[in-house]
C-alpha positions, 0 to 999 in steps of 0.5 A, a space after each residue: 500500500 502507498 499509505 504507510 499509516 495503514 500498512 497491509 496486514 497480509 503479504 500480497 503475492 498475486 497479480 503484478 506482485 508475482 512479476 515484480 516487488 514494487 509495481 507501483 514504483 516501477 510504473 511511476 518511474 516509467 511514466 515520469 521518464 516517459 513524460 520527461 522524454 515526450 515533453 523534452 522536459 528537464 524539470 520532469 527528468 530531475 523530478 524522475 531522478 530525485 524520485 529514483 534516488 529516494 526509492 533506491 535508498 528508502 525501499 531496501 533500507 526502510 520498506 523491505 526491512 519493515 516487511 521482513 520484520 512483519 512477514 518473516 520467512 515468507 517475505 524473504 522467500 518472496 524476495 529471493 524469487 521476485 525482482 525489486 524493479 524490473 518485472 519478469 515475464 514468467 510469474 513466480 508461482 508463489 508460496 505453496 
């Protein structure tokens, strides 16, 4: 969830989360970069770059640590099979 004040209580392993761990962030980064190129806008490019740098640090250091603490071994297993940023073509079958 993008709402840290109301974190999910269940580890979501369906839909786009079978292909990539952060589909919303990956999508937002792709859209921002596409807009920067389409509009030839340096300001949008700098916003994309700032968003990228923030997430390169925040996600592994804060978000993933929190998910490891809340979901334990299930999240660690998920993390080893599903990439953080770039989606896979074949979905991870999930926990059995």
